[in-house]
N, C-alpha and C positions, 0 to 999 in steps of 0.2 A: 569417437570413443564415450564409451555409456556414463550418464553421470552417476556417480553414487553419493545423491545428495545427503545424507544422513552422516556421511564423513567429512563433509565438505564445510558443512553449516552449524553454524550453531543459532540460538534465536534469541532475539532482542524484546527487551524492554523501552519503548520510544514515550517518550512524553511531547509531545505535538507543542507547538505554541499554537499559544490563542490564536483562532481562524475567523477570520471577517464571514456573517451570514449575506453577506452583502457585495461580495467579489469573487470573481473565478480565484479556486484553491490548484494552483501548481504545483506540487512536490517531485524532487529529483534525487534519487537516490543511490546508494552503489554496495553492491553486494561480492565481497571479498571471500577466496578460500580461506576457510579459519588454523589449515594447516602451514600456508604458504604465503599470507595475506596477500598476495593477488589476485587482482580481479577475476571475477568467476566467469567462464563462458557462458551467455545466457543462452545458445541457441538452442531451439527446440524444447526448450522449455515454455509454460503455461504457467500466468500469476493471475491471483486474483488477490486485490484490497478492497476491504469493504469497511462500511460504517453503520455502528449499529445502535439502536439507543442499548440505555442500560436494561438487561433482563434479553435483548437478543433482537431484534425487530432492525430488520435489517433498512436500512434508509438510503443509504447510497453506493453502488459497485462498479466499479474498476478491475476489469479483465483485460485479459491478451484476448480470447476472442470479442468483444463487447468493443476493443478497438481504443478506449479510456486508458489501458495500460501498454506501455510502449517501450520494446526494449528500444537503447539509444545510445548504445557502444557496448563493448567487453565489460562486463560485471553494471552499468550503469541502466537505468531506468528511470519511467517518468508516470505518473497519473495526474490528469485534468479533470476538476468537474466543476461546470460553466457556472455562472451568475445564476442564472437559474436553477441549476440543481443547488447549489449552497443556501438559497433562501429558500427552500425546503424544512431547512432545519433550526427551529428555537435554538435561542443562545439555551447555552446550557453544556453536558460534558458528555459524550459519545465515547463509547468504545472500537477500538478499531482492532482489524488483525488482518496480515498477510499473509499466504501461501504459495509455494512454489513446486510443481507437479513434472514428474515428467511418465511414462508410461506406467511405471512400475508402481512408484511410491510419492506421497505428496509430503511437505516438510510444513511446519510452523515457523516462520520465517519472523514474525512479530506479532507484539501484543500490544496495547496499550490507549491509554486516554485522548482523545482530540476536544477541547476547549473551542464550545463555539461562541461569540459574542455578537450583541446584534449591533450590527455596521452604521444604523442610527442612518441611512441612507432612500431613498425611490429606491 
């Protein structure tokens, strides 16, 4: 069955909790079909999640192509950034965005701020 992405989804404004720049950041989420509220079959879709400085300079990238964004079940996904990747972020607020795509279209799933705090450890 072909995915009709625009019909099945709504975009979310996400406000992430404060996250340390001295620890691994693992996030797990779920995508539901907007009309049925059932978990969406993510098979064959590609995903991009990025963390950018205000103004757009990309700092972190998790994609299904680079292996940092993984589909872990029906409707379930996760991304992971290592402690060394997170340590490249100075304390402050960053912009995030996530897209989902099939062969025909790309949909913006989420946007929102990510506050980074200095973890105060080596």
